[in-house]
N, C-alpha and C positions, 0 to 999 in steps of 0.2 A: 535908221538905227537897226531895224530888223534885218536889213540886207547885210549890214556889217556883221551881225551875229551869225547869219546864215553862211557867209563866206568863211568865218572863223570855224564853224562846224564842218564845213566842206573840206577845209584844210586838214582837219584831223581824221578824215576818212571814216572807217567803220565806227571808231569811237565817237566821232561827231554825230553820225547817224543814230547811234545808240542814245546819246544825250538828247538829241532832237526828238526821237520817238518817245523817250521817257517824259520829256516836258510837254509833248503833244497831248499826252493823256491827262495832263494836270491843268496847265493854264496857257501854254505858249500858243499864240493865235494862228501861227502858220503851220499847216500840216506837215508831218515828216515825209509825206509823199514827194515833196520837192527836193529834199536832200537825197532821198533814195534814187530818184530819177537822175539827178546830176551826177552822183557817184557811180551809178550803173552805166551811164553813158561814157564815163572815163575809162572804165574797165568792165566790159560786158561779161567777160568770163568769170568775174567775181560777183555777179549779180545775185546768185542764189545765196551766197554767204551774207551779202548785204541785207537781203530780205530777212534772213534768220536773225541777224543782229537787230534790225529795226523792230521785228516782231517781238523779240524778248524784251527790248526796252519798253515797248508799248504795254506789254502785260505787267511788267514791274511797276510802271507808273499808274496803272489803272486803280489799284486800291488807294494810292495816295490821293488821286483826284476824287475818289469816292469819299474819303474821310474829310477832304477839304470842303466838299459840298455839305457833308453832314454837320460840320462845325460852323462854317461861315454862311451857309445858305446860298440861294440862287443869286443873290445880289452881286456876288463876286464875278459872275459871268458878264454882267452888264458893263463892267469896267473895261473889258478887253475884247468882247465879241459883239457882233451885230445883233440888234434886238430881234430882227426877223428870224435869224438862226435859232435863237433861244426860244422864241415863241413857237416856232415850227416843231422843234424837238420836244418841248413841253407838251404840245398837243398830241404828238405821237406817243409819248410816254404815258400819258393819262389814258389813252385808248388801249394800248397793249405794250407793256414795258419790254417784254422779250423781243417782240418784232421790231420795236424802236431801236434797240441796241444792235440787232442784226443788220437792219437797214442802215443805221447810222455808222456802222463800221466801214462802209465803203461808199458813202455819199459825200458830197462836197461840204456838208456840215461838219465842222471840226469835232473830232471824237471826244475831246474833253467836255463838250457840252453834255454828253450822255453819261460820262463818268461822274461829273459833279451833280447832275440831276438825279442820278441813282442814289447818291448820298442824301440829297435834299428830300427826296420822296420815300426814303427808307426802303428802297429796293434791296433785296438780299444780295450781299456782296458776292457770295459764291455763284449766284446766277449771272451777275454782271461779268465776272471773270470768265465763266464758261461760255457765254454768248460772245463776249469780246474775243476770246481765243479763236472761236470759229470764224467770226466775221473778219477780224483783222488778219488772220492767216490767209484768207482768200485775197484780200487786197494786196498785202505785201508780196505774196508768192506769185500772184498773176503778173505783177510788174517785173519781179525778178526773173521769172521763166521767159517772159517775152524778150527781155534784154539778153538773156543767156542764149536763146535760140536765134534771134534775128539781129543782135548787135545794135548798132546805131540806128538801124531802120525802125527799131521798136520805139524810138523817141516820138515819132508821129502817132504810133499806135496807142500809146499810153496817155495821150493828151486828154481824151475823154473816157479813160478807162473806168472811172467811177460810174459813169452813166451806163456803160456796157455791162459792167458787173451787176449793177442794180437791176437792169432789165433782165439779164440772164438768171438772176437769183430769185426773181419774183415767184416763179413756179415752185422752186424748192422751198422757199419760205412759206408759201401757201400750203404745201403738203405737210410741212413740219407743224404748222399751227393747227391744221385739221386733225392730224394724228394726236397731237397733244391734247386737243379739245376732247376727242373721243375717249382718251385714257382718263382724263379728269372726270368726265361724265360717268364712266363706268365705276370709278372709285367712289364718286359721290352717291351713286345708286346703291352700291354695296354697303356703304356706311349708313345710308338711310334705312335699308332693309334690316341691318343689324340693330339699329336703334329702335325700329318698330317691333322686332321680335323680343328684345330684352324685356320690356315691361310686361308682355303677355306671359312670359315664363315666370316672372315674379308674382303675377296675379294667380297663376296656376298653383304655385307653391303656397301662397297664402290660403287659397281655397282648400288645399289638402290639409293644411294645418287646422283650419276651422272644422273640417269634417271629422278629424280624429279627436274624439273626446279625451280629455285628460283623465289621469288616474283619480283625482279628487272628484271629478264629475261622475265617474263610474261608481265611486263609493257612495256619493250622495244619492244617486239614482237607484241604488240597490233595493231589492224587494224586502220590505219589512217582514213579511210572512216567512220568507226564507231565513231571515235572521233569527226569528223565534224558534224555528226548527233546529237551529244550530246551537241554541243556548244549552248549557250543561246544568241540569237540574240535580241538586244533591239528593241522595237517598234518605229515607226516614231514619235509619240507624245513625247517620252522620248528624241529622238534625237533633236527636235525643242527646247525643254526646255533647253537642254545643250547649243545649239548654241546661243540662246538669252541671 
């Protein structure tokens, strides 16, 4: 059944690859890689354009797969995909979601596993799209460039392309994760320092307010002797006038 559908997609050329890539990010169990290789082998000079079409289709399908996972949960994956694929992807995702998406973009594990898992585990959609854009660009364009440069000879080169890309990208992913970790630690330290300084400033303000006596307190603590000196004593003439 799947082979019949793949032949139909292949018959429609770039449009078929676009549809396949779109479905590949959602639920279709066969990666779009196979359609891309078949079409690129037919016309190697068109391989870069085919890579672009497949890449755009994959990115457009990514949010659809994300919301499918958010609504239906992980159970939808078990209906179409191998349990070991799903379990392996889940383990990677729980350890580090960003690295899982980058690695999953060019491993044999179907990419829809990661789009649906992202929705299930409430991974931010914008991060999914960002990392998918990077990882899937590598996979689509490496295949396209190889066919464009070497023609039909590239057919044997791309057989294990996912493994080669994965091995070559490990140092890049490691550097990326290290830099991101350092940036996050600096931001966390800055936020912690700010949180520690804020209460001390409040305490200093309260101390100043306590040290400054209020106007009522000053009046209450005034010297009674000084108040007597300030009293106005009426003169004797005024007292006689009042008495008469």
